[in-house]
KOLROFI-960582 format. One record per residue (C-alpha): residue number from 1; residue in three letters; x, y, z. Coordinates in steps of 0.5 Angstrom, whole numbers, plus 500, padded with zeros to 3 digits. Example, Ala and Ser with C-alpha at 12.3 -4.5 7.8 and 13.67 -1.06 7.14 Angstrom:
2
(1; "Ala"; (525; 491; 516))
(2; "Ser"; (527; 498; 514))
***
This chain:
341
(1; "Unk"; (406; 648; 372))
(2; "Unk"; (412; 652; 376))
(3; "Unk"; (413; 660; 376))
(4; "Unk"; (418; 664; 376))
(5; "Unk"; (421; 667; 383))
(6; "Unk"; (419; 674; 384))
(7; "Unk"; (424; 679; 382))
(8; "Unk"; (428; 682; 387))
(9; "Unk"; (427; 689; 389))
(10; "Unk"; (431; 695; 386))
(11; "Unk"; (436; 697; 391))
(12; "Unk"; (435; 705; 390))
(13; "Unk"; (430; 709; 386))
(14; "Unk"; (433; 710; 379))
(15; "Unk"; (433; 718; 378))
(16; "Unk"; (429; 722; 374))
(17; "Unk"; (434; 728; 373))
(18; "Unk"; (436; 729; 366))
(19; "Unk"; (444; 727; 364))
(20; "Unk"; (449; 731; 364))
(21; "Unk"; (449; 737; 369))
(22; "Unk"; (443; 741; 369))
(23; "Unk"; (444; 746; 376))
(24; "Unk"; (445; 744; 383))
(25; "Unk"; (441; 740; 386))
(26; "Unk"; (435; 743; 391))
(27; "Unk"; (439; 739; 397))
(28; "Unk"; (445; 743; 395))
(29; "Unk"; (448; 750; 396))
(30; "Unk"; (450; 755; 390))
(31; "Unk"; (456; 754; 386))
(32; "Unk"; (462; 758; 388))
(33; "Unk"; (469; 758; 384))
(34; "Unk"; (474; 755; 388))
(35; "Unk"; (482; 757; 387))
(36; "Unk"; (487; 752; 391))
(37; "Unk"; (492; 755; 395))
(38; "Unk"; (497; 753; 399))
(39; "Unk"; (494; 755; 405))
(40; "Unk"; (487; 751; 403))
(41; "Unk"; (491; 745; 400))
(42; "Unk"; (493; 741; 406))
(43; "Unk"; (501; 739; 405))
(44; "Unk"; (502; 731; 403))
(45; "Unk"; (506; 728; 408))
(46; "Unk"; (509; 721; 408))
(47; "Unk"; (514; 718; 404))
(48; "Unk"; (514; 717; 396))
(49; "Unk"; (516; 710; 394))
(50; "Unk"; (517; 709; 387))
(51; "Unk"; (514; 703; 386))
(52; "Unk"; (519; 697; 383))
(53; "Unk"; (518; 696; 376))
(54; "Unk"; (518; 689; 372))
(55; "Unk"; (524; 687; 370))
(56; "Unk"; (529; 692; 374))
(57; "Unk"; (535; 695; 372))
(58; "Unk"; (537; 703; 371))
(59; "Unk"; (534; 702; 363))
(60; "Unk"; (527; 702; 367))
(61; "Unk"; (528; 707; 372))
(62; "Unk"; (530; 713; 367))
(63; "Unk"; (527; 718; 371))
(64; "Unk"; (531; 717; 378))
(65; "Unk"; (537; 715; 373))
(66; "Unk"; (538; 721; 369))
(67; "Unk"; (536; 726; 377))
(68; "Unk"; (543; 722; 379))
(69; "Unk"; (546; 723; 373))
(70; "Unk"; (546; 730; 373))
(71; "Unk"; (546; 731; 380))
(72; "Unk"; (553; 726; 379))
(73; "Unk"; (556; 730; 373))
(74; "Unk"; (554; 737; 376))
(75; "Unk"; (557; 735; 383))
(76; "Unk"; (564; 732; 379))
(77; "Unk"; (564; 738; 374))
(78; "Unk"; (564; 743; 380))
(79; "Unk"; (569; 739; 384))
(80; "Unk"; (573; 739; 378))
(81; "Unk"; (573; 746; 377))
(82; "Unk"; (577; 748; 384))
(83; "Unk"; (584; 745; 382))
(84; "Unk"; (587; 742; 389))
(85; "Unk"; (580; 741; 392))
(86; "Unk"; (576; 734; 394))
(87; "Unk"; (570; 732; 390))
(88; "Unk"; (563; 735; 393))
(89; "Unk"; (559; 730; 397))
(90; "Unk"; (552; 730; 396))
(91; "Unk"; (548; 727; 401))
(92; "Unk"; (542; 723; 399))
(93; "Unk"; (537; 721; 405))
(94; "Unk"; (533; 715; 405))
(95; "Unk"; (537; 712; 399))
(96; "Unk"; (535; 705; 402))
(97; "Unk"; (528; 707; 399))
(98; "Unk"; (530; 707; 392))
(99; "Unk"; (536; 702; 393))
(100; "Unk"; (532; 697; 389))
(101; "Unk"; (532; 701; 383))
(102; "Unk"; (539; 702; 382))
(103; "Unk"; (539; 693; 383))
(104; "Unk"; (543; 694; 390))
(105; "Unk"; (542; 692; 397))
(106; "Unk"; (540; 698; 402))
(107; "Unk"; (545; 697; 407))
(108; "Unk"; (548; 704; 407))
(109; "Unk"; (544; 707; 413))
(110; "Unk"; (539; 712; 412))
(111; "Unk"; (541; 719; 411))
(112; "Unk"; (548; 717; 409))
(113; "Unk"; (552; 722; 406))
(114; "Unk"; (555; 717; 400))
(115; "Unk"; (557; 721; 393))
(116; "Unk"; (553; 722; 388))
(117; "Unk"; (559; 722; 383))
(118; "Unk"; (560; 715; 384))
(119; "Unk"; (553; 713; 382))
(120; "Unk"; (551; 711; 375))
(121; "Unk"; (558; 716; 373))
(122; "Unk"; (564; 713; 369))
(123; "Unk"; (572; 715; 370))
(124; "Unk"; (571; 717; 363))
(125; "Unk"; (564; 721; 365))
(126; "Unk"; (568; 726; 370))
(127; "Unk"; (574; 726; 367))
(128; "Unk"; (570; 729; 361))
(129; "Unk"; (567; 734; 366))
(130; "Unk"; (573; 736; 368))
(131; "Unk"; (576; 738; 361))
(132; "Unk"; (569; 742; 360))
(133; "Unk"; (570; 745; 366))
(134; "Unk"; (577; 747; 365))
(135; "Unk"; (576; 749; 357))
(136; "Unk"; (570; 753; 361))
(137; "Unk"; (576; 757; 365))
(138; "Unk"; (581; 757; 360))
(139; "Unk"; (576; 761; 355))
(140; "Unk"; (573; 766; 362))
(141; "Unk"; (582; 768; 362))
(142; "Unk"; (582; 768; 355))
(143; "Unk"; (576; 773; 354))
(144; "Unk"; (580; 777; 361))
(145; "Unk"; (586; 777; 358))
(146; "Unk"; (584; 780; 350))
(147; "Unk"; (579; 785; 354))
(148; "Unk"; (586; 787; 358))
(149; "Unk"; (590; 787; 351))
(150; "Unk"; (584; 791; 348))
(151; "Unk"; (584; 796; 354))
(152; "Unk"; (592; 797; 353))
(153; "Unk"; (592; 797; 345))
(154; "Unk"; (586; 803; 347))
(155; "Unk"; (591; 806; 351))
(156; "Unk"; (597; 806; 348))
(157; "Unk"; (593; 809; 342))
(158; "Unk"; (590; 814; 346))
(159; "Unk"; (597; 816; 348))
(160; "Unk"; (600; 815; 341))
(161; "Unk"; (594; 820; 338))
(162; "Unk"; (596; 826; 344))
(163; "Unk"; (604; 825; 341))
(164; "Unk"; (601; 826; 334))
(165; "Unk"; (597; 832; 336))
(166; "Unk"; (602; 835; 340))
(167; "Unk"; (607; 834; 334))
(168; "Unk"; (602; 837; 330))
(169; "Unk"; (600; 843; 334))
(170; "Unk"; (608; 844; 335))
(171; "Unk"; (608; 844; 328))
(172; "Unk"; (603; 849; 327))
(173; "Unk"; (605; 854; 332))
(174; "Unk"; (613; 853; 329))
(175; "Unk"; (610; 855; 322))
(176; "Unk"; (606; 861; 325))
(177; "Unk"; (612; 863; 329))
(178; "Unk"; (617; 862; 323))
(179; "Unk"; (611; 866; 318))
(180; "Unk"; (610; 871; 323))
(181; "Unk"; (618; 872; 323))
(182; "Unk"; (618; 873; 315))
(183; "Unk"; (613; 878; 315))
(184; "Unk"; (617; 881; 321))
(185; "Unk"; (623; 881; 316))
(186; "Unk"; (619; 883; 310))
(187; "Unk"; (616; 889; 313))
(188; "Unk"; (623; 891; 317))
(189; "Unk"; (626; 890; 309))
(190; "Unk"; (620; 894; 306))
(191; "Unk"; (621; 899; 312))
(192; "Unk"; (629; 899; 311))
(193; "Unk"; (628; 900; 303))
(194; "Unk"; (623; 905; 304))
(195; "Unk"; (628; 909; 309))
(196; "Unk"; (634; 909; 305))
(197; "Unk"; (629; 911; 299))
(198; "Unk"; (628; 917; 303))
(199; "Unk"; (634; 918; 305))
(200; "Unk"; (636; 918; 298))
(201; "Unk"; (631; 923; 296))
(202; "Unk"; (634; 927; 302))
(203; "Unk"; (641; 928; 300))
(204; "Unk"; (639; 929; 293))
(205; "Unk"; (635; 935; 295))
(206; "Unk"; (641; 937; 300))
(207; "Unk"; (646; 936; 294))
(208; "Unk"; (642; 941; 290))
(209; "Unk"; (644; 945; 297))
(210; "Unk"; (651; 943; 297))
(211; "Unk"; (657; 943; 293))
(212; "Unk"; (664; 940; 292))
(213; "Unk"; (669; 946; 293))
(214; "Unk"; (673; 943; 287))
(215; "Unk"; (671; 941; 280))
(216; "Unk"; (677; 937; 279))
(217; "Unk"; (681; 934; 284))
(218; "Unk"; (685; 929; 287))
(219; "Unk"; (684; 926; 295))
(220; "Unk"; (692; 926; 297))
(221; "Unk"; (690; 927; 305))
(222; "Unk"; (684; 925; 310))
(223; "Unk"; (682; 926; 317))
(224; "Unk"; (686; 923; 322))
(225; "Unk"; (692; 921; 319))
(226; "Unk"; (698; 921; 323))
(227; "Unk"; (704; 925; 322))
(228; "Unk"; (710; 930; 325))
(229; "Unk"; (708; 936; 320))
(230; "Unk"; (702; 938; 324))
(231; "Unk"; (702; 941; 330))
(232; "Unk"; (696; 936; 333))
(233; "Unk"; (700; 930; 331))
(234; "Unk"; (694; 929; 326))
(235; "Unk"; (692; 931; 320))
(236; "Unk"; (685; 935; 322))
(237; "Unk"; (682; 935; 314))
(238; "Unk"; (681; 933; 308))
(239; "Unk"; (686; 935; 302))
(240; "Unk"; (684; 937; 295))
(241; "Unk"; (690; 937; 290))
(242; "Unk"; (689; 941; 284))
(243; "Unk"; (693; 945; 281))
(244; "Unk"; (695; 953; 283))
(245; "Unk"; (689; 958; 281))
(246; "Unk"; (684; 952; 280))
(247; "Unk"; (677; 956; 283))
(248; "Unk"; (675; 954; 289))
(249; "Unk"; (667; 955; 291))
(250; "Unk"; (663; 955; 297))
(251; "Unk"; (660; 949; 298))
(252; "Unk"; (654; 951; 302))
(253; "Unk"; (651; 959; 302))
(254; "Unk"; (654; 963; 309))
(255; "Unk"; (657; 969; 311))
(256; "Unk"; (664; 971; 311))
(257; "Unk"; (667; 970; 318))
(258; "Unk"; (675; 971; 316))
(259; "Unk"; (679; 972; 310))
(260; "Unk"; (686; 973; 310))
(261; "Unk"; (694; 970; 313))
(262; "Unk"; (693; 965; 317))
(263; "Unk"; (700; 962; 319))
(264; "Unk"; (701; 955; 317))
(265; "Unk"; (695; 955; 314))
(266; "Unk"; (696; 960; 309))
(267; "Unk"; (691; 964; 306))
(268; "Unk"; (684; 962; 309))
(269; "Unk"; (677; 964; 308))
(270; "Unk"; (672; 962; 314))
(271; "Unk"; (665; 962; 313))
(272; "Unk"; (659; 960; 317))
(273; "Unk"; (653; 957; 315))
(274; "Unk"; (647; 958; 318))
(275; "Unk"; (647; 953; 323))
(276; "Unk"; (653; 955; 326))
(277; "Unk"; (657; 950; 322))
(278; "Unk"; (664; 954; 320))
(279; "Unk"; (668; 951; 313))
(280; "Unk"; (676; 953; 313))
(281; "Unk"; (678; 953; 306))
(282; "Unk"; (686; 953; 307))
(283; "Unk"; (693; 954; 303))
(284; "Unk"; (689; 958; 298))
(285; "Unk"; (693; 962; 293))
(286; "Unk"; (688; 968; 292))
(287; "Unk"; (682; 971; 296))
(288; "Unk"; (676; 973; 293))
(289; "Unk"; (671; 975; 298))
(290; "Unk"; (671; 980; 305))
(291; "Unk"; (669; 979; 312))
(292; "Unk"; (661; 979; 312))
(293; "Unk"; (660; 978; 306))
(294; "Unk"; (654; 974; 304))
(295; "Unk"; (655; 968; 299))
(296; "Unk"; (651; 963; 296))
(297; "Unk"; (652; 955; 295))
(298; "Unk"; (657; 955; 289))
(299; "Unk"; (660; 962; 289))
(300; "Unk"; (667; 963; 287))
(301; "Unk"; (671; 965; 294))
(302; "Unk"; (678; 964; 292))
(303; "Unk"; (684; 959; 288))
(304; "Unk"; (687; 954; 289))
(305; "Unk"; (695; 955; 292))
(306; "Unk"; (701; 952; 296))
(307; "Unk"; (701; 958; 302))
(308; "Unk"; (703; 956; 309))
(309; "Unk"; (705; 949; 311))
(310; "Unk"; (705; 945; 305))
(311; "Unk"; (708; 939; 300))
(312; "Unk"; (704; 943; 294))
(313; "Unk"; (698; 946; 291))
(314; "Unk"; (692; 944; 294))
(315; "Unk"; (686; 945; 298))
(316; "Unk"; (686; 944; 305))
(317; "Unk"; (678; 943; 308))
(318; "Unk"; (676; 943; 316))
(319; "Unk"; (669; 943; 319))
(320; "Unk"; (668; 945; 326))
(321; "Unk"; (660; 944; 328))
(322; "Unk"; (658; 951; 332))
(323; "Unk"; (665; 954; 331))
(324; "Unk"; (668; 950; 336))
(325; "Unk"; (675; 949; 336))
(326; "Unk"; (675; 941; 335))
(327; "Unk"; (675; 939; 327))
(328; "Unk"; (671; 933; 325))
(329; "Unk"; (672; 928; 319))
(330; "Unk"; (670; 933; 313))
(331; "Unk"; (669; 927; 309))
(332; "Unk"; (663; 925; 314))
(333; "Unk"; (660; 931; 313))
(334; "Unk"; (660; 932; 306))
(335; "Unk"; (657; 925; 305))
(336; "Unk"; (651; 927; 310))
(337; "Unk"; (650; 933; 305))
(338; "Unk"; (649; 928; 299))
(339; "Unk"; (656; 930; 297))
(340; "Unk"; (661; 924; 295))
(341; "Unk"; (668; 927; 295))
***
């Protein structure tokens, strides 16, 4: 009976360690955490070739084709955005190592500056990229123009607002000036009215102290009238025409300076007032006072007559301030005393 051949010896002694990680073995040192860095990892050198896939064609090389298309479109768009400049060429080193991916031959020398815009990109794609770049440029120009227009509108609005504010200020200043002028005019008017009232009161008070020389009369001659019948060439007094014998009264109280015949003046009486003014009463038919006599306002001093150089009975009244030889207008002087002949 044949026996089985002996079993071959085991190539290694099976380990009696438990399955899985149970810590470092005796012949290993302690474990440490390892964080790889650029210095601790050696760079990978050599070419990285892309293995040709079965079936070939651009459809199976989606990664490489995507990178090529993106680069081509980007280069075409950048070139077309600069009007008048030739397309930018991008060189692709070692094109022969990946030429089988695009189904062509590796006849181009390594490091060739073949433009990627002609790889996998159609004329329509190039035109579309140019249109997109042009639209982007147009949008940028439009945005710039809109920003400038906003600045112009803002500046114009500021100028308009400044002009409007100036007009408002000018109108306010004019209104204030007009109001001040009106207030000043009203003040002046009030002051004038008050002054007029005060003057009226003063004249009313003076009227009590002064009196017209004749009660019933007609003014037949005024001061300054020219004529050859007067030696001075003009009339020097105020004539109160009244019937002969009409009473003549003192205009104001004073002292009799003269009473008697005075040539062309006929019978004349001169009374000196307290302020030195002389009143001449001329052409009297009779005199009722004597020199040095004190008379009061309204006292009878004589009667109307037609003595001297006259054409009819009347009282000729003259006013000589301070006793001077030249006479002044009696009408003005009487009105200044509150009387109105």
